[in-house]
N, C-alpha and C positions, 0 to 999 in steps of 0.2 A: 849730173851732179858730180862733185869731186868728193870721194869717199875714202876713208881709212878704216880698215877692219883690223883690229888687234886681236890675234888668236886665230889659228888656222885649223881648229878642230872641226867637228861635224857641223856645228851651228855656223861658225865662221865661213866654212866652205859653202854651205847652203845659201847664206846671205850673199856671198860673193857671186855665186852662180846666178841668183835672181837679179842682182844689180847689173851684172855684165850683160845679161840678156837685154836689158833696157838701155844699153849704150851709155852707161855711166863710166867714169874713170875711177877705177878701184885700185887701191894699194893695200896689200895684205902684209901684216907684220907678225912675226913669231920668232921666238928664240931658237927654235929647232928647225934646222934646214930640212930635215926629213918631213916635217909637217907641211912645209911649203911646196914640196915637190909635186904633189897631186895638183894643186892649184896652178903651179907654174906650167905643168904639162897639158892641162885640160881647159884652163880658163884664160881669158884675155885680161890678165891683171898684172900689176907690177908687184913682185914679192921682195920683201926686205927682211933680212935676218937681223934680229936685234931685240932689245928689251923695250917694249912700248911705253914703259913707265919712265924712261929716261927723257929728261927735258931736251937734251941735245938731239935725240932722235926725232922727237916730235917737231922741234924747230927745223931740223933738216928736211922733214917732210912737209913743212909749211902748214902744220895742222891748224894754225890760226886763221888761215884763209879757206879752209875746207868747208863744205856744206854739211858734212856728217862724219862723226867718228863713232864707231861701235866697238866697245871693249868686251870681248867674250873669251878671255883666257880662262884657265882652270882655277884661278885665284879670285875670289870675290873682292878682296882688299885691293889687289892690283887693278881690277876693273874699275873700282870706284876712283882710285888715284888717277888712272889714265884718263878717264872721262872728265873728271874734275879739272885736271891740268889742261886738257885740250880746250875745255870751255873757257878757262881763264886766259888762254892764249888767243881766243877770239873765234873758235870754231862755232858755227851757227847752231848746230844741234848735236848733242852727244847722248849716247845710250850705253848702259852697262848691264851685264848679266850678274845678278846677285842671287845665289842659291841657298846659302846657309839659313836654316830655320831660325837660328838665334838672332838673325837680323830682320826677320819678317815683321816684327812689331815696330820697327823704327825706319821703315822704308821711306815714309813721307819726310821724316826728319833728315835722312841722308840726302834725299833729292833736293830739299830746300837749302840745307847748309852747304852741301858740296856742289850745288848748282848743276845738277844732272837732270836732263830733260825727261829721260825715260829709263826705267829699271825693269828688266825682264827676269822672271823666275820660271824656267821651264818645268821644274818639278811641281811647283805650286799650281801652275796653269794646267798641267797634266792631271793633277789630283782633282782640280775643280771640274774638269770635263768628265772624269770617271765618276765623281760624286753625283753629278746631275743624272747620270745613267743609273746609278745604284740607289740613290736616295729618292729622287723624284720619279724614277721609272721612265725618264725621258730618253728616247732613242739617241744613242751617242752620235750617230751619223746624221741627225736632223739638225741642220743649221738654221738659225734665225736671221732674217734680214728685214730692213725697213721697220725697225722697232717692233718686230714680231709679226708684222702683217704678212710677210712672205717667208716661206720655209723651203728648204731643200732636203730631200731624203733620198735614200737608195733602196732599190728592190732587186732581188734576184728575179730575172724575167720569168722563170718557171712558176713564180708565185703570183704573177699578174694574170687577171682573167683573159683568156684567149690570146695571150701574147706570144707564146712559143711559135717560132717560124711564121710570124705574122708580119706583113708589110706595115711599116709604121703608120702610114696614112689611113690604113684600115682598122687600126686599133681604137677601140672605143674607150676614151678617157674623158673626164669632165673638162668643160671648156676653160675652167679656171686653173688648169694644170698644163704642164709642158714637159715632155721628155727632152731634156737639154743635152744629155750625153750618155754614152754607152761605154762601159769598160769591158774590153774583150781581149783575151789572150795577152794580158799584161799591159795593154795600151788603152788609150782613150780616144774615141772618135766622136765627132759632132754629127748626129744623124740628119738625114733629110727624109722627105716623104716616102721615097722608094727603098729606104733601108729596111732590110729584113732582120727582125729581132730573133736571136737564137736563145734557146732555153738556158744556156750557160752564161748569158750576158748579165752584167750588173748594170742596171739603168738608174740614172740620176734624174729625179723629178723635181721640178720647181713649180711652185704655185701658191695661190692664196691659202692661208693657214688652215681655215676651217675645211676647205675643200680637200686639201691634202690629208688632214686628220681623218675625215670621213672615208676617204679612199683607202687609207691605211687599215682602218677597221674592216672594210669590205674585203680586203685582201688577206685578212687574218694577221696583220702586223700593226696592232694599235700603236699610235705614236707615244702614248703614255701607258706604261705597264706598272704592275705592282712593284713597289720598292723592296729592296733586299733588307732582311732583318739580321742575317748572319753572313759575315764576309770573312774569307781567309785571304790574307795578303802574303805573298812570297817575296821576300826582299825587304829589309828594313832600312833601306837608304832614305835619301831625302824625299823622294816621291812617295815611298811607303809611309813615311812619317806624316807628311802633309795629308795624305789620303785617310790614314787612320784617325787623325785629329778631326777631320771633317765628318767622318762617319760617326765617331763617338758623340760629337755634338748633336747629332740627329737621332741618337738612341740606338744605333746599330751595334750589335755584338761583333767585336773584331778580334781575330787571331792573326798574329804576325809570326812568320817562320823566317828566321835569320841565322846565317852560318856563323857570323862573328860573335864570340862571347862578349867582347867589350861593347859591341853595338847593342846586344841584347840588354846589357845593364843600363845603357843610356836610354833605350826605349822604355824599359820598365820604370825608370825614374820619371821620364817626361810624359808617359802615357799610362798612368796607373790603372785606367779603366780597361786597357787592352790586355789580352793574354799573349805573352811573349814566349815563343818556343825556340829554343836553341837547337837547330838541326838543319838538314839538307832537304830543301823543298822538292828535289827530284826523287827522293826516296819514297817509293810506293808504299812501303810498310809504314813509314811515318804518316803519310797522308791517310792511310786506313785507320791508324791508331787515333788520329785527330778527327775521325768521322767526317772526312771530306764530303761524303755523299749527302750529309745532312745540312751542308752549307747552301745558302741561296746563290752565292757568287764567289768566284775565285779570281784574284787579280795577281798576275805574275809580273813583278817589277824588278827583277834582278838585272845585273849589268850585262847579261849575255842573251842575245836574241834567241839563239838555239835552245837555251835552257828554258826561256819563257815559253817558246812554242811547245817544247816537250811536256812541260808541266800543264799547259793548257789542254793538250791532248789527253793527258792522264785524268785531268779533272772531268773532261767530257765523258771519258770512259766510265767514270764513277757516277755519272748522272747529274753533275752540277749544271744548273739551269743557265746561269750567265757566266761566261768565261772571257776574261780580257787579258791580252798579252801585250807588253811593251815591245815594240819592234823598231829599231833604229835604222836598219838597213832597208832602203827602198826596194831592192830587188826581191825581198821576201814578201812584200805586200800582195802581189798577184796570187800567191799560193795560200793565203790565209783562209779565204772562203772554202777552197778545195779541201782544206784540212778539217773543216767543220768548226773552226774557232769563231766565236760570235763577233769579237771586235779586236782589231789590232790598233794600238795608239802609238803615235810617234811624237815624242816631246820636241824634237828638233823642228818638225813642220809646224807644230802649234806655236812655238816661240818665233820662228821665222815669219809666220803669218802676222803675228802681232807687231813685230818690229817693222815689217814692210808696210803694214797699214798705217802705222804711226808716221813713218818717214814720208809717205806719199801725200800727207796733208789732209786738210779738213774735208776735201771733196771725195775722199775714199773713206766710206763709213765702215766698211767691213771687208775682210779678205780671208779666204780659206785656201790653203794649198792641198791638192789632192794627188793621190797615187805617186808619192815620192816627189811631189812638186812638178809633175808633168802637166798639170792643169790648175787653173785658179777659178774661184768664184768670187767676183768682185762686186761690191755695191758702190756705185758711183752716183754722185749728184751732178747733173748736167749744168754746164755754164752757158750763159747767153751767147758767148762768142765761139762756142765749139762747133765744128763743122757738121755734127750730127743733128743739130737743132734746126727745126723747120723743114726737114726733108722726110719723105716716107722711107722706111727701112729698105724697101726693095731698090731704091735709087742710090743707095750708099755703096753697093758692091762690097758688102762685108765678106771677109775671108771665110773659108769653109771651117776654119778652126775657131770661130767666134759665133756665139748665139746670144741674143738678148732674150733672157728667160722671162722677165717680168718688168713691168713699168708701174711705178706708184706715183699717182698724181692726184692732188686734192684728197689724199687719204684713201683713194680707191686703187685696188690692184687690177691691172690690165695685163692679160697675156697677149703680147703683140703679134701681128701678122705683117705681111709685106706692106700693107697700106697704112700702118701705124705711123703717125708723125710725132716725133719727140719734141717736147718743149723745154724751155729752161727751168732750172730748179726742180727737176723731176728725178726720182730715184730709179736707176736702172740696175737690175740684177743680171750680171753678165757671166756666162760660162765661157772660158777661153783657154785654149791650149797654150802652154808656155812659149811655144815657137811663134805665136802670133801676138805676144804682149806688146811688141814694138808698135803695132798698129793703133794701140789705144791713144797714144799722144797725138796722133794725126786726126783721129775721129772725135775725141772727147775733150781735148785741151788745147788752149792757145799757149804753147810753150815758148820759153826763152832760154834755150840752152839746157840740155840734159832733160831726162824724163821727168815729167810733172814739175818742171822748173818753176813756173809761175806759182804753182800751188805751194811749192816748198818755200819760196821767198815770201809769200804772203800767208804763211800758215797761221790759222786762227783757231785751231782746235776743231773737234768734231761738232757737226751740227746736231741739234736736237731733233730726233725723228718725228716728234709730235708737231713740228713746225711745217712739215710737208703735207 
């Protein structure tokens, strides 16, 4: 595909990284030359310094003939203007990041009137994910696929029965489950039968929902736990606002600790049911005064990863049961579990996953980026003319960095083996390393220029899972 990304921040860079891995032609635009340096040095992209809202610049880049434009600058208004202008010039698909809570109730109106195909809100999406974990008690790292029939979750290997230092093929797990990947020493590996599971490993399990739920209970990690009743949020920014709003609607008692006095006034006006505290969330004395040990959960959403990790550790020290920290830097992800923090959540990866899923068309029904984007879990609907159809998996010579974790056909979940033959219009849940993403177009798609090209040109929206 021919793609323009306006905005070279964290999200813009992550999108460019993902798109270039898949052999797309990417142009990155930003007003700051310093913001473009990293992309220029590390990615195969064309960088252009300039204002993406200028009609002359968009015309110069031939935006009207591009397949996709994504506007992710720091300004919501600029993103809306850029995306709308590109669409009017003839760009096939446009997406914009809009983060301001004041616009949240008029997103559909903006999309329709400004002719924008997709609007992303990282903070709102982050708040939704955290809310599921806190309100419904659903495991944050449990992902749903195939309309909820298939789930993926993670376990520390030491918590699995007889798993420590066990050869994978000797591990006794239900037939409707599969260990699809292992996170070890900051990296992800796709295991085989002779792989030895170490006690420090984090294993990703894919399987039929009920089977995985029962296995979670047997391992002392129920997939659904008691919801939180008292939650403390550190950081009253956009994500903190969205989260507090969601929690209050569900009857949860919320405290927000925020440094900015002006922001505290705004939150007090917009969230009268929440207790707003003006102070430093890293102050141990303040946390004690606010009875942090009596809260069910603490969520640290400040703009600094180090601060979020520090506060999360303090909360654990005070006995808080559930602790969540926002972490934007991928290199911090491998140390989260070692620090004893329950969950680290990355708004950039959440938003990038949603945008990538959307741009890849109707046959990609779900996509999740893991471990800083080093791996993906993708739900794909097979096409009749794809090369994987009609052949047993063992005959496909799949790369070591790719594993088909589950197949859904006629509503039934099948954990495949080498003899499994894939048919058309079946849902495949695939765990794949980022380095192997290019192989997808050869195996699963009949493409015409660019990754998922035919899907893009014939985009018809997501299929209804109930139809499979």
